[in-house]
C-alpha positions in Angstrom: 124.5 94.7 109.5 125.1 96.8 112.4 125.1 95.0 115.9 122.6 96.4 118.2 123.9 98.9 120.6 124.7 97.8 124.1 122.5 100.3 125.7 120.4 99.4 128.8 117.3 97.7 128.3 114.6 96.3 130.9 116.4 94.1 133.1 116.0 90.4 131.7 115.6 91.4 128.2 119.1 91.6 127.1 119.8 87.8 126.5 116.2 87.7 124.7 117.0 90.3 122.6 120.6 88.8 121.6 118.9 85.6 120.7 116.4 87.7 118.5 119.1 89.6 117.0 120.8 86.4 115.9 117.6 85.1 114.3 117.2 88.2 112.6 120.3 88.1 111.1 120.0 84.4 110.0 116.7 85.6 108.4 118.3 88.4 106.5 121.0 86.1 105.2 118.4 83.2 104.1 116.1 85.9 102.3 119.2 87.3 100.4 120.6 83.9 99.6 117.1 82.8 98.0 117.2 85.7 95.8 120.7 85.3 94.9 120.5 81.9 94.0 117.4 82.2 91.9 119.3 84.9 90.0 123.0 84.3 89.9 123.3 80.5 90.8 120.3 78.5 89.2 121.0 78.0 85.4 119.1 80.4 83.0 119.4 79.3 79.6 116.5 81.5 78.1 118.4 84.6 79.7 115.0 86.2 81.0 114.9 88.2 84.1 113.9 86.1 87.2 113.7 89.2 89.6 113.3 89.5 93.2 113.6 92.1 95.7 116.4 91.7 98.6 116.2 95.5 99.4 112.7 95.4 100.0 112.6 92.1 101.9 115.7 93.5 104.2 113.3 96.3 105.1 111.1 93.7 106.9 113.6 91.1 108.6 113.3 92.9 111.9 109.6 93.4 111.9 108.7 90.0 111.0 111.5 88.5 113.5 109.6 90.4 115.9 105.9 89.5 115.0 106.7 85.8 114.6 109.2 85.0 116.9 107.5 86.8 120.1 103.9 88.0 119.3 102.4 85.9 117.0 99.8 83.2 118.1 98.6 80.2 116.3 95.0 81.7 115.9 96.6 84.9 114.4 96.6 85.6 110.3 99.2 87.6 108.5 99.1 89.0 105.0 102.6 89.4 104.0 103.6 92.4 101.4 104.2 91.0 98.2 107.9 91.8 98.0 108.7 90.3 101.4 107.7 86.5 100.2 111.4 85.6 100.6 111.2 86.7 104.2 108.4 84.6 104.9 109.8 81.7 103.3 113.1 82.0 105.2 110.7 82.3 108.5 109.1 79.1 107.5 112.0 77.4 107.1 113.7 77.8 110.5 110.3 76.8 111.8 110.3 73.6 109.9 107.4 74.4 107.8 109.3 74.3 104.5 111.6 72.0 103.0 115.3 72.7 102.2 114.9 71.8 98.4 112.5 74.8 98.0 115.0 77.4 98.9 116.7 77.1 95.7 113.3 77.2 93.6 112.0 81.2 93.9 110.2 81.8 90.9 111.0 78.3 89.2 108.1 76.5 88.0 106.3 74.4 90.8 108.8 76.2 93.4 108.3 79.0 95.6 105.9 81.6 94.1 106.8 85.3 93.2 104.7 86.7 95.6 103.2 84.6 98.9 100.3 82.4 97.6 97.7 80.4 99.8 97.0 77.9 97.0 100.4 77.7 95.3 103.4 77.8 97.6 104.6 74.7 99.4 104.7 76.3 102.9 102.2 78.2 105.2 100.7 81.4 103.7 97.8 82.9 105.1 96.8 85.5 102.8 97.9 85.5 99.0 99.3 89.1 98.2 100.8 90.3 94.7 98.1 92.9 93.4 98.9 96.1 95.6 96.5 97.0 98.0 94.3 94.1 97.7 96.5 91.8 100.1 96.8 94.5 102.7 92.9 94.7 102.9 92.3 90.9 102.5 92.5 90.5 106.4 89.9 93.2 106.9 87.5 91.0 105.2 88.8 88.0 106.6 88.1 89.5 110.0 84.3 90.3 109.0 84.0 86.9 107.2 85.3 85.0 110.5 82.9 86.9 112.7 79.9 86.2 110.2 81.0 82.4 110.6 80.6 83.0 114.5 77.0 84.3 114.3 76.1 81.1 112.5 77.1 79.3 115.7 80.2 77.7 114.2 83.4 77.9 115.8 86.1 80.0 113.8 88.8 80.6 116.3 90.1 84.0 117.5 92.9 86.0 116.9 94.5 89.0 115.4 94.5 89.8 111.4 98.0 91.4 110.4 98.7 93.1 107.4 102.4 94.0 106.8 102.0 96.7 104.2 104.6 98.9 102.0 104.2 102.4 102.8 103.8 102.9 98.9 101.0 100.7 98.8 99.1 103.2 100.5 98.9 105.3 97.4 96.4 102.6 96.4 92.4 104.0 96.5 91.4 100.5 97.3 93.3 100.7 100.8 91.3 103.9 101.9 87.9 102.5 100.4 88.5 99.9 103.0 90.1 101.9 106.1 86.8 104.1 105.9 84.2 101.7 105.8 82.2 102.0 108.5 82.2 98.5 109.8 85.9 98.4 110.0 86.4 100.7 112.8 84.6 97.9 115.0 87.3 95.2 114.2 89.8 95.5 116.8 91.8 92.3 115.7 93.4 94.4 112.9 96.8 95.5 112.8 98.5 97.0 109.8 102.0 97.4 110.3 103.5 99.8 107.7 106.9 99.4 106.5 107.9 103.2 106.0 110.8 103.0 104.3 110.3 106.0 102.2 110.8 104.7 98.9 108.6 103.6 95.9 109.8 101.3 92.9 111.7 104.2 91.1 112.5 107.1 93.8 112.8 108.3 97.2 109.0 109.4 98.2 109.9 113.0 98.1 107.3 114.4 100.8 107.4 113.8 104.4 103.9 111.8 104.1 103.6 110.1 107.6 101.7 112.6 109.5 99.1 113.2 106.8 98.5 109.5 106.8 98.5 109.1 110.4 95.8 111.7 110.3 93.9 109.5 108.0 94.2 106.5 109.7 93.1 108.5 113.1 90.1 110.1 111.3 88.9 106.7 110.5 88.8 105.7 114.2 92.0 103.6 114.1 94.6 103.3 117.1 97.9 104.9 115.5 101.3 104.0 116.7 104.6 105.3 115.7 108.0 103.5 115.8 110.1 106.0 114.5 113.7 106.0 116.2 115.7 103.1 118.2 117.6 103.0 121.2 120.5 104.5 120.3 119.2 107.6 118.8 116.6 107.8 121.8 119.5 107.8 124.0 121.2 110.4 122.1 118.3 112.8 122.1 118.8 112.8 126.0 122.3 114.4 125.8 123.6 118.2 125.1 122.6 118.9 121.7 120.0 115.8 121.3 116.9 118.0 120.7 118.7 119.6 118.2 119.4 116.2 116.5 116.1 115.2 116.6 114.6 118.4 115.1 117.1 117.8 112.3 116.0 114.5 111.6 112.1 115.2 111.8 112.5 118.1 109.7 114.7 116.6 106.9 113.3 115.9 103.3 113.3 112.0 102.7 115.7 112.5 100.0 118.2 114.3 101.9 117.7 111.3 104.5 118.2 108.7 102.3 121.3 110.4 100.9 123.0 110.4 104.3 122.4 106.4 104.5 125.1 106.8 101.5 127.6 108.7 103.3 130.5 107.9 105.5 131.2 109.3 108.9 133.3 112.0 107.7 130.5 113.2 104.8 127.9 112.7 107.9 129.9 115.1 110.0 130.0 117.9 107.4 126.4 117.4 106.2 124.4 116.5 109.5 124.9 119.6 111.6 122.9 122.5 111.0 123.9 124.3 114.5 126.9 124.5 116.6 125.3 122.6 119.4 124.7 119.8 116.9 128.0 119.8 115.8 129.6 119.4 119.3 127.2 116.4 119.9 128.2 114.9 116.7 132.2 115.8 118.0 131.8 113.8 121.3 130.7 110.5 119.1 133.0 108.0 117.3 132.6 107.3 113.5 131.0 103.9 114.1 128.1 105.8 116.6 127.9 108.0 113.7 127.1 106.0 111.3 124.8 103.8 113.4 122.9 106.5 114.7 121.9 107.8 111.1 119.8 104.4 110.6 119.0 103.6 113.9 115.2 103.8 113.1 112.4 102.1 115.2 111.4 99.4 112.5 114.9 97.8 113.2 114.8 97.9 116.6 113.5 94.8 118.4 112.9 96.4 121.7 110.9 99.5 120.1 108.6 96.9 117.9 107.8 94.9 120.9 106.9 98.1 123.2 104.7 98.9 120.2 102.9 95.5 119.8 102.6 95.7 123.7 100.4 98.8 123.1 98.0 97.4 120.9 94.3 98.3 121.6 92.1 95.5 120.5 89.3 97.5 120.9 89.6 99.3 117.5 91.9 98.5 114.2 95.4 99.5 114.8 98.0 100.9 112.5 101.7 100.7 113.7 104.1 103.2 111.4 107.7 101.7 111.7 110.2 103.7 110.4 112.7 101.6 108.1 115.8 101.5 105.8 114.9 99.9 102.6 117.9 97.2 102.1 118.9 97.7 105.9 121.8 95.6 106.4 122.9 95.4 102.4 125.4 97.0 100.4 122.2 98.7 98.5 121.0 100.2 101.5 119.3 103.2 101.2 119.9 103.8 97.6 116.9 105.2 95.5 117.4 102.5 92.7 117.5 99.5 94.9 114.3 98.1 94.9 115.1 95.2 91.9 118.9 95.5 92.7 121.2 92.4 93.6 124.3 92.1 95.5 127.1 91.5 93.4 129.1 88.0 94.2 131.8 89.9 96.0 129.1 92.0 98.0 127.3 88.6 98.9 130.7 87.2 100.1 131.0 90.2 102.1 127.4 90.0 103.7 128.4 86.1 104.6 131.7 86.9 106.1 129.8 89.7 108.2 127.2 87.7 109.2 128.9 84.4 110.0 127.7 82.3 107.3 128.9 80.3 104.7 128.4 81.0 100.8 129.3 77.4 100.0 126.6 76.0 102.5 123.9 78.7 102.6 121.2 76.9 104.1 122.3 76.2 107.6 119.6 76.3 110.5 120.5 76.7 114.0 121.5 73.9 116.0 118.9 72.0 118.4 120.8 72.8 121.5 121.6 76.4 120.5 119.4 79.3 122.1 118.5 80.3 118.9 117.5 76.9 117.7 115.4 76.3 121.1 113.6 79.8 120.2 112.7 78.5 116.6 111.5 75.0 118.0 109.6 77.0 120.7 107.9 79.4 118.2 107.1 76.6 115.7 105.4 74.6 118.6 103.5 77.6 119.6 102.3 78.5 116.0 101.4 75.0 115.4 97.9 74.6 113.6 96.0 71.6 113.4 94.5 70.7 109.9 91.3 72.1 109.5 88.5 69.7 108.3 86.4 71.1 105.8 82.2 70.9 106.4 79.9 69.8 104.0 77.7 72.3 102.5 74.2 71.1 103.1 72.2 69.4 100.1 70.8 72.1 97.7 68.1 71.2 95.3 68.8 71.2 91.3 65.3 72.4 90.6 62.6 73.9 93.1 60.0 73.2 90.8 58.1 76.2 89.5 57.4 77.1 86.1 57.2 81.3 85.8 54.6 82.8 83.9 53.8 86.1 82.8 56.3 89.0 81.9 59.5 88.8 84.3 63.0 89.7 84.4 66.0 87.9 85.2 67.3 90.3 88.0 63.8 89.5 89.7 64.1 86.1 89.4 67.5 86.3 91.3 65.5 87.4 94.2 62.7 85.0 93.7 64.9 82.2 93.7 66.4 83.4 96.9 63.6 83.4 98.5 62.3 79.9 97.4 65.5 78.2 98.5 64.7 79.5 101.8 61.5 77.2 101.9 63.0 74.4 99.9 66.2 73.8 101.4 66.6 76.0 104.9 69.6 74.4 106.0 71.7 75.4 102.8 69.8 78.9 102.7 71.2 79.6 106.0 74.8 79.6 104.5 73.8 82.1 102.0 75.0 85.3 102.6 74.6 88.3 99.7 76.6 91.4 99.7 75.9 94.8 98.0 77.8 98.1 97.6 74.3 99.9 98.5 72.3 98.7 95.9 70.1 96.1 97.7 66.9 97.7 96.4 67.6 98.7 92.9 69.0 95.1 92.0 65.7 93.3 93.6 67.2 91.9 96.7 64.2 93.8 98.9 62.3 90.6 99.5 65.4 88.7 100.4 66.4 91.3 102.7 63.1 91.7 104.3 63.1 87.7 104.8 66.8 87.1 106.0 67.5 90.7 107.8 70.8 92.7 107.6 74.0 91.2 109.4 75.1 93.2 112.3 77.3 91.9 114.9 74.6 93.6 117.4 71.0 93.9 117.3 70.3 97.6 116.0 66.7 99.2 116.0 64.7 99.7 112.9 63.4 103.1 113.4 61.2 102.9 110.4 59.8 99.5 111.4 56.2 101.2 112.4 56.6 103.3 109.0 53.7 102.0 106.6 55.3 103.6 103.6 58.5 101.7 104.1 59.0 98.8 102.0 62.5 97.6 102.5 63.0 96.9 106.1 66.4 97.3 107.3 66.4 94.8 110.2 70.2 94.7 111.8 71.0 91.7 113.5 73.6 89.2 114.5 71.6 86.4 112.3 71.2 88.7 109.4 72.3 87.1 106.1 72.8 90.5 104.0 75.8 92.3 104.6 75.8 96.1 103.2 78.8 97.8 102.3 79.2 101.4 101.2 79.6 102.3 97.8 83.0 100.8 97.0 82.9 97.8 94.5 86.6 97.0 95.3 85.2 96.5 98.8 82.5 94.3 97.8 84.8 92.0 95.8 87.2 91.8 98.6 85.0 90.8 101.2 83.1 88.2 98.8 86.6 86.8 98.2 86.9 86.2 102.0 83.6 85.3 102.7 84.2 82.8 100.2 87.6 81.3 101.7 85.8 80.3 104.7 85.5 76.9 104.0 89.5 76.6 103.5 90.5 78.8 106.6 88.0 77.5 109.4 86.3 74.7 107.6 82.8 76.4 107.9 81.6 76.9 104.3 79.1 79.7 103.3 77.5 80.3 99.8 78.4 84.1 99.3 76.5 86.0 96.3 77.9 89.6 95.6 75.3 91.7 93.8 76.5 95.2 91.8 75.5 96.9 88.5 76.9 94.9 85.8 78.7 98.3 84.5 81.0 98.0 87.5 81.9 94.7 87.0 85.2 95.6 85.5 85.9 97.9 88.6 85.4 95.1 90.9 86.7 92.5 88.7 90.6 92.8 90.0 90.0 91.9 93.6 87.5 89.8 92.7 89.9 87.6 90.2 92.4 87.8 92.8 90.0 86.4 95.5 89.5 83.2 93.2 93.0 83.2 92.6 93.6 82.6 96.5 91.1 80.2 96.9 87.7 82.3 97.6 85.0 80.8 95.7 81.8 82.8 95.3 79.0 84.2 93.2 79.2 87.7 91.4 76.4 88.9 89.9 76.3 91.8 87.8 72.8 93.6 87.2 71.4 95.2 85.1 73.1 94.9 82.3 73.8 95.8 78.5 72.0 98.5 76.4 69.2 96.8 77.4 69.5 99.5 80.1 68.4 101.9 77.4 67.0 104.8 79.2 70.1 104.8 81.6 72.5 106.2 78.6 75.9 105.0 77.6 77.8 105.5 80.7 75.6 102.7 82.3 75.4 100.4 79.6 78.0 97.4 79.9 79.6 95.9 76.8 82.3 93.8 77.4 81.3 92.0 80.3 79.8 89.0 78.5 83.7 88.3 77.5 85.0 89.0 80.8 83.0 86.2 82.4 84.1 83.6 79.6 87.7 84.7 80.3 87.7 84.7 84.1 89.9 81.7 85.4 88.3 79.7 88.2 84.8 81.1 86.9 81.6 79.9 85.2 79.9 82.7 83.7 76.1 82.6 82.9 73.7 85.1 81.0 70.1 83.4 81.6 67.5 84.5 79.2 64.6 83.6 81.2 63.5 83.3 84.9 63.6 79.4 85.2 67.2 79.7 83.9 68.2 82.0 86.7 67.0 79.5 89.0 68.8 76.6 87.5 72.2 78.1 86.9 72.0 79.9 90.2 71.3 76.5 92.1 73.8 74.9 90.1 76.6 77.6 90.9 75.9 77.4 94.6 76.7 73.7 94.5 80.1 74.1 93.2 81.0 76.5 96.3 82.7 75.8 99.5 84.5 72.9 98.6 87.9 71.4 97.4 88.0 72.0 93.7 85.0 74.3 93.9 84.2 77.2 91.2 83.0 80.6 91.4 80.2 81.7 89.2 79.5 85.2 87.5 75.7 85.6 86.5 74.7 88.8 84.1 71.1 89.8 84.7 68.9 92.1 83.2 65.9 94.4 83.9 64.1 93.8 80.5 60.7 92.3 80.9 60.4 89.0 78.9 57.4 86.7 78.2 58.4 83.7 80.3 56.1 81.3 77.9 58.5 81.9 75.2 60.8 79.4 77.4 58.3 76.7 76.7 59.4 74.8 79.7 58.6 70.9 78.9 56.1 69.8 81.1 57.1 66.1 81.1 59.3 65.7 84.3 62.3 63.9 82.0 61.9 66.3 79.4 62.2 69.0 81.9 65.3 67.5 83.7 67.0 67.3 80.1 66.6 71.0 79.5 67.8 71.8 83.4 70.9 70.1 82.5 71.3 71.8 79.0 70.9 75.0 80.6 73.6 74.4 83.2 75.7 73.1 80.5 75.9 76.1 78.4 73.0 76.1 75.6 70.0 74.4 74.5 67.7 74.5 71.5 64.6 76.8 71.9 63.1 75.9 68.5 63.7 73.3 66.0 62.0 73.8 62.3 61.0 70.6 60.5 63.6 69.2 58.6 67.3 70.8 58.1 67.4 74.4 58.9 68.6 76.9 56.4 70.3 79.0 59.2 70.5 79.0 62.7 70.0 82.1 65.4 72.0 81.4 68.7 70.8 84.3 71.1 71.7 84.9 74.7 70.1 86.7 77.5 68.0 89.9 77.2 67.8 89.2 73.4 66.0 86.2 73.1 62.7 87.9 71.8 64.7 89.4 69.0 66.0 86.0 68.1 62.5 84.4 68.0 60.8 87.1 66.5 63.5 87.3 63.6 62.9 83.5 63.3 59.3 83.7 63.2 59.6 86.3 60.3 62.2 84.0 58.6 59.7 81.0 58.7 57.1 83.0 57.1 59.1 83.9 54.3 59.8 80.0 53.8 63.3 79.9 55.4 63.9 77.2 57.9 65.3 78.3 61.3 66.7 76.8 64.3 67.0 79.0 67.5 69.4 77.7 70.2 70.0 79.8 73.5 73.2 80.3 74.8 73.6 80.5 78.8 77.3 80.0 78.8 79.7 81.1 76.3 82.6 80.0 78.5 81.3 76.2 79.1 80.9 75.9 75.4 83.9 77.2 74.5 85.6 74.8 77.3 83.4 72.0 75.4 84.9 72.8 72.1 88.4 73.0 73.5 87.9 69.7 74.9 86.5 68.2 71.8 89.8 68.8 69.9 91.4 67.4 72.8 92.6 70.6 74.7 91.5 70.1 78.6 88.8 68.5 80.4 85.2 69.4 79.9 81.8 67.4 78.9 81.5 68.0 75.2 77.9 66.6 74.8 76.3 69.7 75.1 77.8 70.8 71.7 75.7 68.0 69.9 72.6 68.9 71.8 72.7 72.4 71.3 74.4 72.4 67.9 74.0 69.2 66.2 76.4 68.4 63.1 73.4 66.8 61.3 71.8 70.4 61.6 74.6 72.4 60.8 73.7 75.5 59.1 74.7 79.5 58.5 74.9 80.9 61.9 73.9 84.3 63.2 75.1 85.2 67.1 73.2 87.8 68.8 73.5 89.0 72.4 73.8 92.4 74.4 77.2 92.6 74.6 80.4 92.5 72.2 79.8 90.3 69.4 83.2 88.4 69.8 81.9 86.9 73.0 80.0 84.2 70.6 82.1 84.3 67.7 83.8 80.9 68.4 80.3 79.3 68.1 80.8 79.1 64.3 84.0 77.1 64.8 81.5 74.2 66.2 80.7 72.7 62.8 82.6 75.1 60.7 80.1 77.2 59.3 79.6 80.6 57.9 78.3 83.4 60.2 77.5 86.8 61.4 78.2 88.2 64.8 75.8 91.0 66.1 76.3 92.8 69.3 77.5 96.0 70.6 80.5 97.7 69.8 80.3 101.2 70.7 79.2 103.1 73.6 75.3 103.2 73.9 72.8 105.9 73.8 70.1 107.1 76.2 66.5 106.3 74.6 63.6 103.7 74.3 64.6 100.2 73.9 63.5 99.9 70.2 65.6 102.9 69.3 68.8 101.8 71.1 68.4 98.3 69.7 68.1 99.7 66.3 71.2 101.9 66.6 73.5 98.9 67.7 72.2 96.6 65.0 70.6 94.1 67.5 67.1 94.4 66.6 64.9 92.0 64.9 65.4 93.7 61.6 69.2 93.3 61.8 69.0 89.6 62.8 66.9 88.8 59.7 69.2 90.8 57.2 72.1 89.1 58.8 70.6 85.7 57.9 69.7 86.5 54.8 73.1 87.8 54.0 74.3 84.6 54.8 71.7 82.5 52.9 
């Protein structure tokens, strides 16, 4: 690495910069060695590529050294760009937060993860990253969640929320959905540092995009700071011909600049000048200064970075554009294909020699008595955090005790259950927070919103509070429990993950419920899944769902979401058939949140009105409790014929009326029929796997819903893709037909749409007759 130029710095700062520079070089070495060992030293009998990102890490070493060893405080949190994870581990190692034995385990089973992980890495990681754009925005939602916790009267600390972002990451739409959300402009603790190395994975980014990006952040109300050039260039700009040098560098395309990084001094003297005055300036400089000047960017100048941090305005979000060189200090510096390249053995040895370390003993920390050692110890003490005790979630009821009657939808039952919870368990209900992407009224949350209010850091006047025709009252106040986001499902899911992580970040559990249209669940699935991976526990409600949205047409009819819920790790999916099923599954899902070993949930609800007497809820308390347990466990028998059945119909969600109607017709023809209601395919599949010895799960529900003594040919039915329930035939190894939706829907009345997809009662009867 090129040494810092001995130019004038503020009085008293030279020693400090020298120590920081020594630490920076050791961080670069450890980072590079961690990746080198994983790829070239550790045995790899399968020959499978291990990978790592030496160049992407090298562009971040100066920025992260300056942040951690001078500016970070214990209350701050940092989201580190995915490909800089080795830098984070190197820093944690120097701070005593990572045992030396892990330095040889990058991307090894049980070792350091490919990308920073809160739940899997052995050292401190504030935010899991890896899915581009999601890790960058996570601190925004973390800041929002922390502010919400404080309005409950709880302590959640204070501090900045940093995101270290690669410039190519700004191509992700999820980034801009978050940046422009109106609430974000009020979050002064947010600081983004953009690693502007002007390269993506495959190429040099062709256009100079920084001014456009800076304008976009500025228009969203962010403070925009730029650290473009280092002290050497700034000093040269003040000499005769310096303005010509600045103009040349400012106007140069990214690819041309990157090419100059690969040139020797003679080539630079030939390629760089575009005017006599610039040529004369270069003629006054020695070769080493010419070479150092072309790569003297602000993102590698510790003083320039520190000055930028000092200018942060904590009253609004801040973004710092730090110009860097990808691969800074490595032999691959600036090469357009250096993203995943590795130093050769010779290059690695040359780096060790240049940095004054040993290839044979690569994991050396600084001596305790050295200036760098003392700086590491002081930093470790400054950043030390006490363990966070996890608070207990207030007790939740399992059954509120109502038995719904009349006609109702499962979507409406959600709002009803939440309102009932405020009366039956007010302490637990106070921990509930609902989030919506501008669909509160159309998902039947209006009553809940009217009851608990809309969350806002400050009290805001409801200008329609005296309008008699206003049904949904938008009362914004710090005690509100509903958070309304813009029409961006990615924002909803990202916020949901962070609201679901407050139990582990600050010891204050929340019970977050995100509600969105089910057709858009898959749009939100990636950030929500990543939130679960990072330890966030929440409930995602998709409503309305299925082709039961008949008049809405094919674009708003969800087909694959039932199986998505089944397949999502860390999640229990429910599709309740009746209002009482919604209540029971919601309460069970809430009881699993906000604790070590907790589990998220996905509820798929419908706007189809259903006669609630069809649920035949037992009146005997013990029988009612047995039904509740079966509903929560995944399935329950709704109708048992006399004797052994000739056929069993397993229905789910909105299709239960068709299942019952078909059973009545079959019975009238002398065909004995059982009807089983499935509430959670995922739990049933887990039980089936556990019965075969694959994984832990309760298996009693299989015998309760599908007893072997009543095994019969099976018809499965749901408003979604039929493969979701196809595994049920394997419980008792019976012949089966699987009815569901396999193609885009049509607009129309309910009967016509059901007939079109072959999920009406006629189709169920026909399938049953075919089987028997």
